[in-house]
N, C-alpha and C positions, 0 to 999 in steps of 0.2 A: 384809306388809312395811311398814316405816315410810314415811311419805309425803314428798314435796317440801314439803308444806304450801303456803303461800303464797309461798315463797321462790322468786325468779327471777333472783338474780345469777349472772353467768357464773362467778365464783369467789368464794371467801370474802372476798376483798379488793376486789372490784369495786366501782365506784360507779355507781349507777343514774342515768343522765342523763335528765332531764326532757324530755319532748317536748310538754309542754303538756297540757291537759286533753282526754281522748279524747271526753268528752261535756260540753260546756260547760253551766254552770248555767242554769235557765230564766230568761227574761227578762220575761215577762209573766205575769199571774194565770191567764189562759186557758191558756197553755202549761203552767204548773206544774200546773194541775188536770188537764190531759190526762195528764201523766207520772205524777202522784200516783195516777191512777185504774188504772195497770198495776202499782202496787207491792203486794206481799202485805199482807193485813190482820193487825193484831196480835191474837193470840189471848189471851184471859184464862181461867186455870184455877183451880180451887180446891185448896188444899193438902191438905184433908181428903179429897178424892174422886179426884184425878188421878193418873196413873201416870207413871213416869219415860219410858216409851215415847211418851206423849202430849207430854210436853215436848220430847223429842228430835225428833219430827215437826215440832213448832211451830218449833223453833230451826233446823232445817234450811231451811225454807221462808222465815221471816221474819227470822231472826237473833237475835230477842228474844221474850220471852213473859213476861205478867204472871201471878204467882202470888199469889192472894188468901188473906188469913188464914195467912200463913206463920210468923209469930212472935207469941207471945202479948203482950198488953199488960203483964202483970207482968214479963216478961223485959224489955221495952223500958224500963220503969221503971228497972229495976236497971242496965242497960247505960248509959242517960242519966246516971244518978248516977255511974257509973264514969268516964265520958268527959267530963263537963262541966268538971271542973277543968282538963283538958288543952286543951279548946277555949278556955277563958278565957285560958290561957297563950300561946296561938298569936298570931303576929304577922301584919300585912298582907302579901300576897303581892308581891314585886317583879316587875313585868312584866304582861303583859296576859292570861296564860293563866287566872288566877283573879281574879275581882273583890275588890277590897279589902274588900268587905263579908263575904266568906266566910272562915270560920275552920275549921281542920282539926285533928284529933287522930289520932295514928297508933298502931301497936302495939296492935291491938284484941284480940289473943290474951292480952294481959295482964288482961282482963276474962274471968274464967271463964264467965259467963253469955253473953257475946257469942261466945266461941270455941265454945261447945256449941250455942247456939240459932241464931246467925247463920252463922258460918263452917262449922260441922259439919253444918248442916242436912241431913237425909238426901237430900231431893229434889235439892238443889244438888250435893252430893258424888256421888251416884250418876249425875247428868247429866254432871258432870266426868269421872267414871271412864269413861263411854261415848266421849266426845269427845277426852279429853286422855292416856288411857292409850296408851302405845306399846309394841307387840310386835314382835319382829324375831328373825332368825336370822342366824348368822355362821359362816364357816368357821374352825375351829381345826384347822390341818393338813387332814386328810381326814375330819374329823368335824364334823357340824353341831352348833352349840350354840345356845342360845335365851336370849332376855332380855325381861324385862318392866319397863318404866319407869313408874311411878304418878304421878299429878298432885301437885303441891305448891303451896303458897302463892305468889302473885305479889305481892300487896299487900293492905294492910288500912288503910282510911281512914274516919274519921267526919267529915262534912261538915255545917257549919251555914252556911246561905245566908240572909242577912238582907236586910231590905228596902233597895232601891236597887241591888242586885247586878245587873250587866249579864249577858247571856247569854254562856256560854263558847263559844268557837270549836268548831266541829264537828271531831272528830278521832278516830282510831283508836288504842286503846291497845296495839295490837300493834307500834307504831312503835318501841318500846324494844327490840324484837328485829330491827330492820332488815328487816322484812317488806316485800317488793315483790310485792303480791298480783297473781295472775293471774285473769282473768275466768273465771267458771264459769257455765254456763247452769243448773245444778242443783247441790245439795249431794251430793258423793260418798257412795255408799252405805256405804263403809268407814268413813265419819264422820272421815277423817283430813285435815283441812285446816287447822283453827285452832290457834293457840299460847295462847289464853286464853279463859275465860269469867268474867264479872263477875256480881255478886250484891248488889243494891241494896235494902236493907230500909228501908221508911219508919219513922223514930222518931216523925214527926208527919206529918199528912195532906200529901201533895204534889199541888199543883194547878198549873194553867197559869199562874195568877196569881202563886204564890209561888216559880215557878222549877223546876217538875217537869223530869226529864231528858227531853231531846228526842233523838230518833234518827231515822235513816232506815231504814225497814223494807226489807229486801233489800240493803243496802250491804255485808253481808258476803261477797256474791258478786261485788262490783265489782272491777275492775282498779285497780292502783296509781295510774294517771294520772288517773282520773276524779275530778274536784273535787266535794267535798261541796256540796249545794245546800239552803240554808236554807229554801227554799220547799217541800221535800218531807218536812219533818219531821213525826213524830208525837210526842205528849207521854205519857210513863209516868205517868199520874196515879194515885196511890195513897193508898188509906186507910191509917191507922196499922196497922202489922203486916203490909201487903202487901208484895211484893217483886217486882223486875224482873230477870229473868236475860237476859243478853246477851253475844253473842261479842265478844271483844276487837277483832275486825276490822270491827265496824259503826261507821259514823260516828255519833257522839253527843256531848252537851255538856250541862252544866247550863242550865237555862232562865233567864230574868230574873225577879228577884223584884221585881214592881211594886207589892207591897202596902205598907201603911203600918206594919203591926206583926206580920207573920206570919214566923216562922223556918221554913225547911225543914230538917229534921234527917234525916240519912241515914246508916246504917251500911252500909258497902260493903266488898267484898273482891274479889279476882280469884284464880283459880287458874291455874296454867300447867303446861306439861310438865315432867316430872322432870329432864330433860337440858337445861334452859334456866336462865340465871341468874335469880334472884329480882329483881324490880323493887325492892322494899323488902327491904334486907338483914337477914333474921330471924336469921342466924347471929350477928351482932354487935349486934342491936337488944336482945337479951335476954341476960342473964348466965346462967351455968349453973344458979345457984340459982333464978332466976325460971323457967326452962325446966322444971326438975325439978318445979315446982307444976303444970305442965299435964298433962292426960290424955295417955296414951300415943299415942293416935291423932291428937291435936293435935301433939304432939312430931314425929310422922312427917311431917305435911304441912308442918311448920315447917321441914323440911330434914334430920331426923335419921332418914333411910332411904336405902337405896342404890338408885341408878338403875342397872339391869343393862345392859350388863356393865361392871363396874369403874369407875363414876363416882360420886365423893362418898365413897370409903372413908377410914377413919382407922386407920392401922397394919393395912392390908390387911384390914379386916373392915367390918362395918356401922357406920356413923357413930353409931348409938344407943349403942355401946360408951362414948361420952363421958359418957352419962348413966347408963347401966346396965352396969358392968363384967362382969355375969354373961353378956353376949353372948359373952364369951370372945376368945381370941387369934385373929389373922387367919392369913395365908399360906395362903389356899385359893382354889379357884376362885370367882369372883363372877358366875357366870351359871348357867343351868340345863342339865341334860341333857334330852333329848327326852322321857324318861318323865314328869318333874316338870312340863315345860313344858305338855305335852299336857292337864294338868288344868285349866289356866288359860287357854290361849290355842289358837287355831287358826291356824298360820303360813301365810302367804300362798305 
């Protein structure tokens, strides 16, 4: 069955009243060191030799994992070439969430190399399938029907963090889904807790000095009321081509760039569940003509696939019909019978 995930509202319209921090941030270096010693250690794996199962286990425990040698330097060269004009067009952020020295470029699926080598990276997509696929059954009269909802893109952003940038506030990226997380002692064995998984690929070396992503290991299991503690962060230091994978429920933020002349360049994306709204609206970010240039699997994660049962249809059929009329007419059941469902899922 589908999970409650981290949601703990009393109703869809209820407001979560803050009761203050359940665990206040540490106040002294000694106290911080004591707490930090209890946190899980960050695992580093190599993309050439690691398995999806190893990544899944590391994510369950720590909430994030470093994948070495994930993307080739040749691919990164082309992606930077595609994104650099957009970075230069970006304007300073209004507010405190991003430092003014940071520039952003969006719509990374417009770069065929980025779409294939970063967003559709097999280790990333297979891990997302494990954690973000929802399978369920429902009554239709007196007959059980079955449904599978596959992950879709949540957002894509290229970040350029330049010298002088301050550290970004620690935050959770699942806040856009109004998640009010419940504390968990360990990650559920059915893997059904989170709403999103991020993937940060280093276009240039990411170091403590130039603003590597900082995050709190294990914070994906914390309750909503627990305040983030800057004294507990680890830094995802990456060589060019390395990647950092992380649950959207982990407290994280960009680090401060204290260098004089180093840019931290990052190609990032998040995937989310197929029945949640995309953070970056890909339906209107690209024209039909632009979307037609994408590979079919990229089109699907961009939103052109049905989330069973009956979610996202166009004229009562798979939304892919907008791009490919051969999908055919609708007016049919948009769920699975037990026979077909059994091939892809084991209902709870």
